[in-house]
C-alpha positions in Angstrom: 118.6 127.9 124.1 115.6 128.2 121.8 115.5 126.0 118.7 114.8 128.6 115.9 113.6 127.3 112.5 114.3 129.8 109.8 111.4 129.5 107.3 111.6 132.1 104.5 110.1 135.3 105.9 109.5 133.8 109.3 111.5 132.5 112.3 109.6 129.8 114.2 110.4 128.6 117.7 110.5 124.8 117.5 111.0 124.2 121.2 107.3 123.4 121.3 105.4 121.4 118.7 104.4 123.2 115.5 101.3 122.2 113.5 101.5 122.1 109.7 98.1 122.2 108.2 97.6 120.3 104.9 96.1 122.1 101.8 95.8 119.5 99.1 95.2 120.8 95.6 95.4 117.4 93.9 92.5 115.3 92.5 94.0 112.0 93.7 93.9 112.3 97.5 93.9 109.1 99.7 92.1 111.0 102.5 89.3 112.5 100.4 90.4 116.2 100.9 91.7 116.9 97.4 90.6 120.3 96.1 91.1 119.6 92.4 93.1 122.8 91.9 90.3 125.0 93.2 92.2 128.1 94.4 89.2 129.7 96.0 88.4 126.6 98.0 92.1 126.2 98.9 92.3 129.8 100.3 89.1 129.2 102.3 90.5 126.0 103.7 93.8 127.6 104.5 92.0 130.4 106.4 90.1 127.7 108.5 93.3 125.9 109.3 95.0 129.1 110.5 92.1 129.9 112.7 92.3 126.4 114.1 95.9 127.0 115.1 98.1 126.0 112.1 101.6 127.4 112.4 102.6 126.5 108.8 100.5 125.7 105.7 101.7 122.9 103.4 100.3 123.2 100.0 100.6 120.3 97.5 99.3 119.8 94.0 100.5 116.3 93.2 99.4 113.2 95.2 102.1 111.1 96.8 99.8 108.4 98.0 100.9 104.8 97.4 100.3 104.0 93.7 100.0 107.7 92.7 101.2 108.8 89.2 103.1 112.0 88.7 101.5 115.0 87.1 103.2 117.4 84.6 105.2 120.2 86.2 103.1 122.7 84.2 99.9 121.5 85.8 101.4 121.4 89.2 102.6 124.9 88.9 99.4 126.2 87.5 97.6 124.8 90.5 100.0 126.2 93.1 100.7 129.8 91.9 97.2 131.2 92.4 97.0 129.8 95.9 100.4 131.2 96.8 99.3 134.6 95.6 96.0 134.4 97.5 97.8 133.4 100.7 100.9 135.6 100.5 99.8 137.8 103.4 98.0 135.1 105.5 100.5 135.5 108.4 102.1 132.0 108.5 104.8 130.4 106.4 103.8 128.8 103.2 105.4 125.4 102.5 105.1 123.7 99.1 105.1 119.9 98.8 106.9 119.1 95.6 109.7 117.0 94.2 110.3 118.9 90.9 113.1 121.4 90.6 111.2 123.5 88.0 108.2 123.7 90.4 110.5 124.6 93.3 112.0 127.5 91.2 108.5 128.8 90.3 107.0 128.7 93.8 110.1 130.1 95.5 110.0 133.1 93.1 106.3 133.4 94.0 107.1 133.7 97.7 107.0 130.2 99.1 108.8 130.0 102.5 109.6 126.3 102.5 110.0 123.3 100.3 108.7 120.0 101.6 110.4 117.4 99.4 109.6 113.7 99.9 112.6 113.1 97.6 115.0 115.0 99.9 116.4 117.3 97.2 117.8 114.4 95.2 116.4 115.6 91.8 119.1 117.2 89.7 119.3 120.9 90.5 116.9 120.9 93.4 119.4 121.4 96.1 121.0 124.4 94.4 117.6 126.0 93.8 116.7 125.8 97.5 120.2 126.9 98.6 119.9 130.1 96.5 116.7 131.0 98.3 116.0 131.9 102.0 113.5 129.0 102.2 113.4 126.2 104.7 113.4 122.6 103.5 112.1 119.3 104.9 114.2 116.3 103.8 112.2 113.1 103.9 113.1 109.4 103.7 111.3 107.4 101.1 112.2 103.9 99.8 111.3 103.7 96.2 108.7 106.1 94.6 105.0 106.7 95.2 103.9 104.5 92.3 105.7 101.4 93.7 106.9 102.1 97.2 104.4 99.9 99.0 105.2 96.8 96.9 107.0 94.7 99.5 109.3 97.3 101.2 112.3 95.7 102.9 114.9 96.9 105.4 117.6 95.0 107.3 117.5 97.8 110.0 114.8 100.4 109.4 116.0 102.7 112.1 119.7 102.6 111.0 118.9 103.0 107.3 116.5 105.9 107.8 118.9 107.6 110.2 121.9 107.2 107.8 119.9 108.5 104.8 118.7 111.5 106.7 122.2 112.3 108.0 123.6 112.0 104.5 121.0 114.3 103.0 121.5 116.9 105.7 125.2 116.8 105.1 124.6 117.3 101.3 122.2 120.2 101.9 124.6 121.9 104.3 127.5 121.4 101.9 125.4 123.0 99.1 124.9 126.1 101.2 121.7 125.5 103.1 122.2 126.4 106.8 121.2 123.9 109.4 118.7 126.3 110.8 116.7 126.1 107.6 116.5 122.2 107.6 113.9 119.8 109.0 113.9 116.1 108.6 111.1 113.5 108.2 111.4 109.7 108.6 108.6 109.3 106.0 105.9 107.2 107.7 104.1 105.2 105.0 106.6 106.0 102.3 108.0 102.6 101.4 107.3 101.1 104.8 105.2 98.3 106.1 103.0 98.6 109.2 105.8 96.9 111.2 108.4 99.4 109.9 106.1 102.3 110.8 105.5 101.1 114.3 109.2 100.5 114.8 109.9 104.1 113.6 107.4 105.5 115.9 108.5 103.4 118.9 112.2 104.4 118.4 111.6 107.9 116.9 113.9 109.5 119.5 116.8 107.8 117.8 116.2 109.7 114.6 116.3 113.2 116.1 119.2 115.4 114.8 120.3 118.0 117.4 119.2 121.5 116.3 116.9 120.2 113.5 113.1 120.0 113.9 111.9 116.5 113.3 108.7 116.4 111.3 106.2 113.6 111.2 103.1 113.0 109.2 100.8 110.1 110.0 97.4 111.9 109.6 94.7 109.6 108.3 97.3 107.2 106.8 96.8 103.5 106.1 99.0 102.5 109.0 96.3 103.9 111.3 93.6 102.0 109.3 95.5 98.8 109.7 95.6 99.3 113.4 92.1 100.5 114.0 90.2 99.0 111.0 88.7 102.5 110.2 88.6 104.3 106.9 90.6 107.5 106.3 87.9 109.9 107.4 87.5 108.1 110.7 91.1 108.1 111.7 91.3 111.4 113.5 91.6 109.9 117.0 94.1 107.4 115.9 96.1 110.2 114.3 96.0 112.3 117.5 97.3 109.3 119.5 100.1 108.6 117.1 101.2 112.3 116.9 101.3 112.7 120.7 103.4 109.6 120.9 105.7 111.3 118.3 105.9 114.5 120.3 106.9 112.6 123.4 109.7 111.1 121.4 111.0 114.4 120.0 108.8 115.4 117.0 108.5 119.1 116.6 106.4 119.6 113.4 103.2 117.6 112.9 101.8 117.6 109.4 98.1 117.0 109.8 94.7 117.4 108.2 92.9 117.9 111.6 94.4 121.0 113.0 92.0 121.9 115.8 92.0 118.4 117.3 95.8 118.3 117.2 96.1 121.7 118.8 93.9 120.7 121.7 95.9 117.5 122.2 99.1 119.5 122.2 97.8 121.9 124.7 96.8 119.2 127.1 100.2 117.5 126.7 102.1 120.8 127.2 100.0 121.6 130.3 101.1 118.3 131.9 104.7 118.7 130.8 104.9 122.3 132.1 103.2 121.6 135.4 
């Protein structure tokens, strides 16, 4: 039976890995790809990502890197709406990466197909706003908040604690009226986790899969790869490909990446071998 992921105007088949391409409108990007709210540049980048093979675009206007400070909802919305308008008919689902209920309401009204929430719809009102729409949602685990999350993160059992959190948030979302076929989950690599926690999550990722729900991962260019390889963010493409292919072999079905073309090629090789 196919695993269909209902994403606003679209229904995606998540039996095979889907690529989510990153469009970053912030001016505080750890990876150096921030577009500073430039809607024209964002639309051009989105077009390139789609041509390279992106199945979903994830558009964000507030940095969530370690140490990042929040931006006002008005600024975040002002950055997002022109890009959503420009990409409305681009042919792939438009996901918006935000934690703010007022931003969620505005972008859903503007046609966003998905909310990617690193706070897992815990902000007051967020869960009801998404439930009232047809949009998909990704619920992510994060210990703490971006400004402080990497200051000595601690777990007694990282796998158990992340799994329990995701299970609770899925149950809350379903109880609020969000069908399971509109929900994805993300263990939150790098969000309140040390290198050891991240490696354990990747090694045992299969234990975090929820039947029927796509598992999303995002390790693209992250510091965990820099700690392993010693390379700066812009030189972590190969490391990211390796990490994401390991994730696919352990059940990941949505890969949130900067480097779409390279990821697509790696998936094609992996699928050719798996399908042989």
